[in-house]
C-alpha positions as CSV (number, residue, x, y, z in Angstrom):
1,M,-18.3,14.2,-2.2
2,T,-14.7,13.0,-1.4
3,T,-13.6,10.3,-3.9
4,E,-10.0,9.9,-2.8
5,I,-8.0,9.6,0.5
6,D,-4.3,9.8,0.9
7,T,-1.9,7.3,2.4
8,P,-1.6,9.0,5.9
9,T,-5.4,8.9,6.3
10,L,-5.7,5.2,5.5
11,Q,-2.6,4.5,7.7
12,N,-4.3,6.2,10.6
13,W,-7.6,4.4,10.0
14,L,-5.9,1.0,10.1
15,A,-3.7,2.0,13.1
16,Q,-6.9,3.1,15.0
17,R,-8.8,-0.1,14.0
18,K,-11.4,2.0,12.3
19,P,-14.0,-0.2,10.4
20,V,-12.9,-0.1,6.8
21,T,-12.7,-2.5,3.9
22,V,-9.6,-2.1,1.7
23,L,-10.4,-3.6,-1.7
24,D,-7.4,-4.4,-3.9
25,I,-8.5,-4.5,-7.6
26,R,-5.1,-5.3,-9.1
27,T,-4.3,-8.5,-11.0
28,A,-3.4,-11.6,-8.9
29,E,0.2,-11.3,-10.2
30,D,0.6,-7.8,-9.0
31,R,-1.0,-8.4,-5.6
32,A,1.3,-11.4,-5.0
33,Q,4.3,-9.0,-5.0
34,W,3.0,-6.7,-2.2
35,W,-0.3,-5.8,-0.7
36,I,-2.0,-3.8,2.1
37,P,-2.3,-6.0,5.3
38,G,-5.9,-7.1,5.9
39,S,-7.1,-6.0,2.4
40,R,-9.5,-8.0,0.3
41,H,-8.8,-8.8,-3.3
42,V,-10.8,-9.0,-6.5
43,D,-9.0,-9.5,-9.8
44,A,-10.9,-6.7,-11.6
45,Y,-8.2,-4.5,-13.1
46,E,-8.2,-5.9,-16.6
47,S,-12.0,-6.2,-16.7
48,L,-12.5,-2.5,-15.6
49,K,-9.9,-1.5,-18.2
50,A,-12.1,-3.2,-20.8
51,G,-15.2,-1.6,-19.5
52,N,-16.6,-4.7,-17.7
53,T,-17.8,-3.8,-14.2
54,R,-19.1,-7.3,-13.4
55,P,-16.4,-8.3,-10.9
56,L,-17.3,-5.3,-8.7
57,L,-21.0,-6.0,-9.0
58,D,-20.6,-9.6,-7.8
59,I,-18.4,-9.1,-4.8
60,D,-20.0,-8.9,-1.4
61,L,-19.1,-5.6,0.3
62,P,-20.4,-4.0,3.5
63,Q,-22.8,-1.1,3.4
64,D,-22.0,0.2,6.9
65,Q,-18.4,1.2,6.5
66,P,-16.2,2.9,3.9
67,V,-14.6,0.8,1.1
68,V,-11.1,2.0,0.0
69,T,-10.3,0.8,-3.5
70,V,-6.6,0.3,-4.4
71,C,-4.7,-0.3,-7.6
72,G,-1.1,0.4,-8.7
73,S,-1.2,4.1,-9.2
74,G,-4.7,5.2,-8.1
75,Q,-6.3,5.7,-11.5
76,M,-8.3,2.5,-12.1
77,S,-9.2,2.4,-8.4
78,L,-10.8,5.8,-8.7
79,K,-13.0,4.5,-11.5
80,A,-13.8,1.5,-9.3
81,A,-14.8,3.7,-6.3
82,Q,-17.0,5.9,-8.4
83,M,-18.7,2.8,-9.9
84,L,-19.3,1.3,-6.4
85,A,-20.8,4.6,-5.2
86,D,-23.0,5.2,-8.2
87,T,-24.3,1.7,-8.8
88,R,-24.3,0.2,-5.3
89,G,-24.5,3.2,-3.0
90,I,-21.4,2.1,-1.2
91,R,-19.2,4.7,0.5
92,A,-16.3,4.1,-1.6
93,V,-13.1,6.1,-2.0
94,S,-9.9,5.5,-3.9
95,L,-6.4,5.5,-2.4
96,R,-4.6,8.4,-4.1
97,G,-1.4,7.3,-5.7
98,G,-2.2,3.6,-5.2
99,M,0.4,1.1,-4.0
100,K,3.2,3.4,-5.1
101,S,2.0,5.9,-2.5
102,W,1.4,3.2,0.1
103,S,5.1,2.3,0.0
104,I,5.7,5.1,2.5
105,A,3.1,3.9,5.0
106,W,4.3,2.6,8.4
107,N,3.2,1.3,11.8
108,Q,5.0,0.6,15.0
109,A,5.2,-1.9,17.9
110,S,7.2,-1.8,21.1
111,R,8.7,-4.3,23.5
112,S,10.4,-3.6,26.9
113,F,13.4,-5.4,28.3
114,G,13.5,-4.1,31.9
115,S,14.3,-0.4,31.6
116,L,15.2,-0.7,27.9
117,E,12.6,-0.3,25.2
118,V,12.8,-1.4,21.6
119,T,10.3,0.2,19.2
120,Q,10.1,-1.5,15.8
121,V,9.1,0.9,13.0
122,R,7.6,-1.1,10.2
123,R,7.3,0.3,6.7
124,T,4.3,-1.9,6.0
125,G,4.3,-1.8,2.2
126,K,7.9,-2.7,1.7
127,G,8.4,-4.7,4.9
128,C,11.4,-2.5,6.0
129,L,12.0,-2.7,9.7
130,S,13.9,0.0,11.6
131,Y,14.4,0.4,15.3
132,V,14.4,3.0,18.1
133,I,16.3,1.6,21.1
134,R,15.8,3.7,24.3
135,S,17.8,3.3,27.5
136,G,17.2,6.1,30.0
137,A,17.7,9.5,28.3
138,D,19.6,8.0,25.4
139,A,18.2,6.6,22.2
140,A,19.7,5.0,19.1
141,V,18.0,4.5,15.7
142,I,19.0,1.6,13.5
143,D,18.3,1.5,9.7
144,P,15.8,4.4,9.5
145,S,13.6,4.1,6.5
146,V,10.7,6.5,7.1
147,A,10.5,10.3,7.6
148,P,13.3,11.4,10.1
149,E,10.7,13.3,12.2
150,T,9.1,10.0,13.0
151,Y,12.1,8.8,15.0
152,V,12.6,12.1,16.8
153,S,9.0,12.0,17.9
154,L,9.2,8.4,19.1
155,A,12.4,9.1,21.1
156,E,11.0,12.2,22.7
157,K,7.8,10.4,23.7
158,G,10.0,8.1,25.7
159,G,11.8,11.0,27.3
160,A,15.0,10.4,25.3
161,R,17.2,12.2,22.8
162,I,18.7,10.4,19.8
163,R,22.4,9.9,20.5
164,Y,23.3,7.6,17.6
165,V,21.9,7.0,14.1
166,L,23.2,3.7,12.6
167,D,22.9,1.7,9.4
168,T,23.8,-1.9,9.3
169,H,24.9,-1.7,5.6
170,I,24.4,0.3,2.4
171,H,20.8,-0.5,1.6
172,A,19.6,-1.3,-1.9
173,D,15.8,-1.6,-1.5
174,H,15.1,1.8,0.1
175,L,16.7,5.2,0.5
176,S,18.3,5.4,3.9
177,R,17.1,8.3,6.1
178,A,20.2,8.0,8.3
179,R,22.0,11.1,7.1
180,R,18.9,13.2,7.1
181,L,18.0,12.0,10.6
182,S,21.4,12.7,11.9
183,A,21.2,16.3,10.6
184,L,17.8,16.8,12.0
185,S,18.5,15.4,15.5
186,G,22.1,16.3,15.9
187,A,22.9,12.6,16.6
188,E,26.2,11.0,15.7
189,L,26.0,9.2,12.4
190,L,27.7,5.8,12.5
191,L,28.2,3.6,9.4
192,P,30.1,0.4,8.7
193,G,33.6,1.4,8.0
194,L,35.1,0.2,4.7
195,G,35.8,3.7,3.4
196,W,33.1,3.6,0.7
197,V,31.0,6.5,2.0
198,P,32.3,9.9,1.0
199,Y,30.2,12.1,3.3
200,P,31.0,12.9,7.0
201,H,30.3,10.1,9.4
202,T,31.9,8.0,12.2
203,P,32.9,4.6,10.9
204,V,32.2,1.6,13.1
205,V,34.1,-1.7,13.0
206,A,33.8,-5.1,14.6
207,G,34.6,-4.8,18.3
208,D,33.4,-1.3,18.8
209,K,31.2,-0.7,21.9
210,L,28.8,2.3,22.0
211,P,27.5,3.4,25.4
212,L,23.8,3.9,25.5
213,G,22.1,4.9,28.8
214,T,22.7,1.9,31.1
215,T,23.6,-0.5,28.4
216,R,25.8,-0.5,25.2
217,I,25.7,-1.4,21.6
218,E,28.4,-3.8,20.4
219,V,29.4,-4.0,16.7
220,L,29.7,-7.4,15.1
221,G,31.2,-7.8,11.7
222,T,28.8,-9.9,9.6
223,P,29.8,-9.6,5.9
224,G,28.1,-11.6,3.2
225,H,24.9,-9.8,2.2
226,T,27.2,-6.9,1.5
227,S,30.9,-6.6,2.2
228,E,30.4,-3.9,4.9
229,S,27.4,-5.5,6.7
230,V,27.4,-5.4,10.5
231,T,25.1,-6.6,13.2
232,Y,24.4,-4.6,16.3
233,L,24.3,-6.5,19.6
234,V,22.6,-5.2,22.7
235,P,23.7,-7.5,25.6
236,N,21.0,-9.6,27.2
237,V,18.5,-8.2,24.7
238,G,19.1,-9.1,21.1
239,V,20.9,-8.7,17.7
240,F,19.8,-6.1,15.2
241,S,20.9,-8.1,12.1
242,G,20.0,-5.9,9.2
243,D,19.8,-8.0,6.0
244,T,22.2,-10.7,7.3
245,L,19.7,-12.9,9.3
246,F,15.9,-12.8,9.0
247,L,13.4,-14.7,11.0
248,A,13.0,-17.4,8.4
249,G,15.8,-16.8,5.9
250,V,19.1,-15.1,5.2
251,G,20.3,-12.2,3.1
252,R,21.0,-12.5,-0.6
253,P,24.8,-12.4,-1.3
254,D,24.8,-11.3,-4.9
255,L,24.3,-7.5,-4.6
256,H,27.2,-5.7,-6.4
257,A,28.7,-9.1,-7.3
258,S,30.0,-9.1,-10.9
259,S,30.1,-12.8,-11.4
260,L,28.8,-16.1,-10.2
261,L,32.2,-16.8,-8.6
262,Q,32.0,-13.6,-6.7
263,T,28.4,-14.4,-5.5
264,E,29.6,-17.8,-4.3
265,A,32.5,-16.1,-2.4
266,R,30.1,-13.7,-0.8
267,A,27.9,-16.7,0.2
268,V,30.8,-18.3,2.0
269,L,31.3,-15.0,3.9
270,L,27.6,-15.0,4.7
271,F,27.8,-18.6,6.0
272,R,30.6,-17.7,8.3
273,S,28.8,-14.7,9.6
274,L,25.7,-16.8,10.3
275,K,27.7,-19.3,12.1
276,R,29.1,-16.6,14.4
277,L,25.6,-15.2,15.0
278,T,24.0,-18.6,15.7
279,S,26.8,-19.4,18.2
280,L,25.6,-16.5,20.5
281,D,23.3,-16.9,23.4
282,P,20.2,-18.6,22.0
283,G,18.0,-16.5,24.3
284,L,18.9,-13.3,22.5
285,M,16.1,-11.9,20.3
286,V,16.6,-11.4,16.5
287,F,15.5,-8.0,15.2
288,P,15.8,-8.3,11.4
289,G,15.9,-5.5,8.8
290,H,13.0,-6.8,6.8
291,S,9.8,-8.8,7.0
292,P,9.1,-11.2,4.1
293,E,5.6,-9.7,3.6
294,P,3.7,-6.5,4.4
295,V,3.4,-5.9,8.2
296,R,0.0,-5.9,9.9
297,F,-1.2,-3.1,12.1
298,D,-1.2,-5.5,15.1
299,D,1.2,-3.9,17.7
300,E,3.2,-7.2,17.7
301,V,7.0,-6.9,17.4
302,L,8.3,-9.1,14.6
303,T,11.0,-11.0,16.4
304,A,12.0,-14.5,17.6
305,S,14.7,-15.9,19.8
306,L,18.1,-16.7,18.2
307,G,17.7,-20.3,19.1
308,D,14.3,-20.5,17.3
309,V,15.7,-18.8,14.2
310,A,18.7,-21.1,14.2
311,A,16.4,-24.1,14.4
312,R,14.3,-22.9,11.5
313,L,17.4,-22.7,9.4
314,G,17.9,-26.4,10.2
315,D,20.5,-28.0,7.9
316,W,21.3,-24.7,6.1
317,L,24.5,-24.3,8.2
318,V,25.9,-27.8,8.1
319,S,28.8,-26.9,5.7
320,E,30.0,-24.1,3.5
321,D,29.6,-26.1,0.3
322,Q,26.0,-27.2,1.1
323,F,25.1,-23.6,2.1
324,V,26.4,-22.2,-1.2
325,D,24.8,-24.9,-3.3
326,R,21.5,-24.3,-1.5
327,I,21.4,-20.5,-1.4
328,V,22.8,-19.4,-4.8
329,P,20.0,-21.0,-7.0
330,R,17.4,-19.5,-4.7
331,I,18.5,-15.9,-5.1
332,P,15.5,-13.9,-6.5
333,P,15.8,-11.6,-9.6
334,T,17.5,-8.3,-8.8
335,P,14.9,-5.4,-9.0
336,P,15.9,-2.8,-11.5
337,N,15.9,0.0,-8.9
338,Y,18.4,-1.7,-6.5
339,L,21.6,-0.4,-8.1
340,T,20.3,3.2,-8.3
341,I,19.2,3.2,-4.7
342,S,22.4,1.6,-3.3
343,E,24.5,4.2,-5.2
344,S,22.4,7.0,-3.9
345,N,22.8,5.6,-0.3
346,R,26.5,5.3,-0.8
347,R,26.8,8.9,-1.8
348,G,24.4,10.1,0.8
349,E,22.3,11.7,-1.9
350,W,18.6,12.4,-1.6
351,P,16.7,12.8,-4.9
352,D,15.3,16.2,-6.0
353,S,12.0,14.7,-6.9
354,D,9.5,12.5,-5.0
355,P,11.3,9.2,-4.4
356,T,8.1,7.2,-4.4
357,D,8.6,5.7,-7.9
358,L,12.2,4.8,-7.2
359,E,11.3,3.0,-4.0
360,A,8.1,1.4,-5.1
361,G,7.7,-2.4,-4.8
362,A,8.4,-5.1,-2.2
363,N,11.8,-5.8,-1.0
364,R,13.7,-8.8,-2.3
365,C,16.6,-8.9,0.1
366,A,16.0,-12.4,1.5
367,V,16.7,-15.9,0.4
368,S,14.4,-18.5,2.1
């Protein structure tokens, strides 16, 4: 009898809307950090660790569909699945590798703008959002964060070939797949140009215009989250704002800052970048680089008009001083893996071992 399933299997079940109950047995504190969309929760981890099975005996679970138990690494959830099967006759299996493995799971959603199509690729565990923009036979990929083959396949299904691979900045929460995707697809690799990246690429700077099918991609300089951050504008469609502007928040300005004074200076740059973005056509759509929480398998693109996003920020952008005073105290703690990941991305290096442990955990790139 199968007692475990892997992440791709559960990802496919959820994408296909297969009847399944995902039961998260972690502590409430661990679940609050990140979770599987649509999962149920029972705080059973410590009880099971102590040999107490009562929490799993008391919870109401369906008998007519599989139950997938989940913990941090897949060990305690395996015991939970075996207990549910042995004592309650439930078709229970454990998610192999737990939430660490789930960090690579993804789903997608698309939206058309005339002949142009935007596909949002959502790394559901971490909330990372990347994009395939297709115009005619050309495609561009922005901020790739899942397996490079995924983007090649999505472009080809739309009858296009990837022409550009772009990052909005040097990411800190996940390993960029941009260099590997460029090598696989033969597409031109374009990165914000401050001279920090030592491997071969084409630098992009504010004012550049990249032809793509019947449209173009314009580069806007939007420093603040990082010094090199840019936003990509597709006229009459939207802004691909990376970690500068989210749907209900803004990017943290402290990464790589060595002091409070430097963080405050970055916050001023961020304020000015946000003012430039919010002065654009309010009908443009905002396509951010992250979601604040795990992304559901619902086929709905996470986006909002620039006007609506600006309205949500409300009085955030009244003055530089008020913005700095408001944002700096709200910056969340820096995860311990961020410096390692950002340095790997700067060098264009891919780890020799499985990067799952390095990337595990939710992103904390936003201030809201």
